C-alpha positions, 0 to 999 in steps of 0.5 A: 156656276163657272160655265154658266157665268161664262155663257152669261158674259159671252160677248155674242149675247145681248142682255137688256140688263147684263148680269154684272149690272144686275148683281150690282144694282141688287145692292142697296148700298150701290143704289143709294150712291148712284142716286146721290151721285146724280143728284136724287134725294135719298133717306139718310142711310146707315149700316150700323150694329149700334141701335144708339147710334142709329137713333141718334143720327136718324131720330126715333122711329127709324126704318130698318130693312134688308140689306139685300133682297127682301124676299127668301124661301124657308126651310119648308119651301115657303116664300117669305117677305121681310117687310120694311119696319119702323123701330126705336133703339129699345126695340133693338136692344139685345138684337144682334144686328150683324147676325142678319144685316139690315140698313137703317134709314130716316123714316119719311112720312109718306103722302104717296108711294110711287112705283116707276118702271123703266125699260131703256129710255122709256119710263112709267109712273104710278101713284098710290095714296098712302092714306090709311096704309101701313109703312110698307104698303105691301102689307095691305092687299087692297094696296096692290090693286090701288095704283093709278097711272099718273102724269104729274110725275114727269120729273121723277120718270126722267130722274128714274131713267137717269138712275137705270142708266147710271147703273146700266140696268135696262129694266128697273122697278123703282120705289119712291116716296113723295112726303112734305119735301117731294120725292125721294128714291127708296129702292130699285129692283132690276127684275121687279114686279109690274103686272099688278099696275093698271092694265093699260100701263102693264100693256105698255111696259110689255109691249116695250120689252117685246119690242127690245126682244124683237130688236125693234 
């Protein structure tokens, strides 16, 4: 691992997203601090082992999600996803929130979900109508093929690029929620998925990545 780390940090190698920036950007608390630093709207967020305190600060129900990446491979080699959930303090009574660290957030009632992909200075936003979808849209199979390219979120695309640049990540997949108060940033993945997005959008992202690899 030491040799690998040295190779990854070789100054003769160029990375779209360097290893240090990538690992830092995987941390959701780092993401939220960065978003707030550049003036983006972020849901109120806490890491705390006291459910009653969370309820008092965030209202009920509130949202819990993994503090780190939300996917893992279990002991049988099966890929698992830990979805975002809405809970109350009573739901968490007796749970050891320090045993498997989660973060808690104020719940936003989504009108639509945005998946914003950035490659250096470029960004593409796709929108998903939230009507009839669960809190975590990934639970609904139909949602994965229902995003549409949207040109009405230019300001979000610009903000997404600013956030990626602040975190020094040349590529990101970002999740935003649009509620009655407007867009709010909720998550960033420096190695996220985008091929489920509309074909013309996915092709443009692929072309942009290929252009960077070509050095053009």
